[in-house]
N, C-alpha and C positions, 0 to 999 in steps of 0.2 A: 649802446643800450638806451638810447633816447626814447625808444618806443615801449620800454618796460617800465611799469609804474614803480615809483620809489618804494612803496610798501612791499612789493614783491621782491625787490632786490634786498631790502632789509630783512625780510623773512627768510630769504635764501642764506644770508649771512648768519642769522640766528640759528637756522637749520644746520649750517656747517658746524657751528659751535656745539650745538646739541648732539649732532651725529658723533663728533669726536668724543664728547663726554660719555655718551652711551656706549660707544665702541670700546671704551676702557673697561666697562662693566659687563658687556654682552658681546663676546667674541664673534658671533655670526655677523655683527655689524662691522665689517672689515674696513679699517681706515684706508688700506691700499685701494680698495674698490672705489672709495670716494675720491681718492687722488686720481684714479683713472678716469672717473666720470666727470669731474669738475671742469676740465677744459672743454668737454663736449657740451655740457649744460650751461656753463657760464664762460663763453669764449673770451670775453674781455676782462673778467675779474677772477679768473680761476685761481691765480696765485693768492689773492686775498682770501678766497674761500678755503683753500688748502691751509693757509696760515691759521685761520680761525679754527678749522677742524683740528689741527695739530695742537693748538692751545687748549681746546676742550679735552683732547686725549691726554695731554700732560696733566691737566688738572685732575682728571680721573685717576691717573697713575699716582699722583701725589696722595690721594686718599688711601690707595693701597699701601704706599710707602709708609705713611703715618700709622696706619692700622698695624702694619707689620712691626714697626718700631715700638709701638705701645705694647704689642704682644710678645716682644723679644724675651721678657722675663719668663713668661709662661712657656715659651719654646725651650728656653734653657733648662727649666725644671723638668720638662717632659723628655728632654733629650736622653737622659739616663734610662728612662722607661722605654723609649723607642729603641735604644740600642739592644735592650734585652729582647724586645719583640722581634727585631730584625734577625736576631740569631735564631729564634724559634720559627719564624715564618719563612716558608720557601719563597724564593724570588721568581718573578715572572720572566720568562725568556723572550727577548725582543729580537733575537738574532744577532749576528755579528755587527751589522751596520748600526742597529739600534743601540747595542752595547757600546760601540765606539762613540756614537753621538752623545750618549748619556755620560760616558767617561769625560769627554771633552767639555760638556756643559758643566759637570761637577767641578772640573779643574778650573774653568773660567770663573765660576761663581765663588769658589774658595778664595780667590784673590781679590774680591771686591773691596776689602778693607785695606789693601795695599795702596800706597800713595801714587804709584805710577801705573801699575797694571789695572787697578780698580776702575779708574776713569776710561781706560781703553776698552775694558769689557763692557761698561755701560754704553760707550759710544758704539761699539760693534753691535750690541744688542738693539740699540735704537736705530742705527743706520742700515744694518743689513738683516736684522731679525734673528740673529743667532748669537748667543743663546736667546730663547724667547724673552721678550721684554717683560711679560707678565711674571716670569720666574725671577728675572734679575731685579725687578722692582721690589718684590717681596724680600728677596735675599738681601738687597741693599738696605732695606729698612731694618731687617733683623740684625745685620752686621753694623748698624748704626753709621752708615755712610752719611756724610754731610748732605742735608736736604738741599742746600743751595747748589752744591756740585751736581747732585742728582738731577735737579730741575734744569740747570743750564746744559749739561751734557745730553740729557734725554731730549730736550727741546731742539738743540742744534742737530742731533742725529736724525730725529724723526722728521723735522722740517726739511732737512736736506734730502732725505729719502723720498718724501712725498712730493717735494718740488721737482726733483729730477724725474719722478714718475709722471707728474703732470706735464712737464716740459716735453718729454718724449711723446706723449699723446698729442699735445698742442702742435708739436712739429709735424707729427704724422698726419694730422687732419688739415694742416695748412694754415 
């Protein structure tokens, strides 16, 4: 990268951080797509770009987590009202596969506050994407999971997933 000006490299690193942060708030900016593109665009520093993008993504998820934790009291107050509404409101049918995935997701989210299963669910969500990290982030905040545990587990899972994705692309392009 000796022929690339340092300001352009720096702006690429800032762009990676910004992309990760924005992808936490705007789902069409998909972090996986960035992980796929980084080795092609930045062949010598793709791992650093992916790490910074992951850092931005996790910072964005922290804001969701904190907002959910702060709103947990309001959620618990409304839970009784929602249960009444759920009884009266007809459920939308997603088919057998959708119902099965919804049941598995609910079961996984229900164990977030358990000391052994909770971290496994957070890791699975961040490392493989099921259940969706956006849902797990909010649920973990509502269930008052430790912020430190959430940040460490989510960072490790997301960073691992994105680095493996980038490694596959880097290996594929030579």
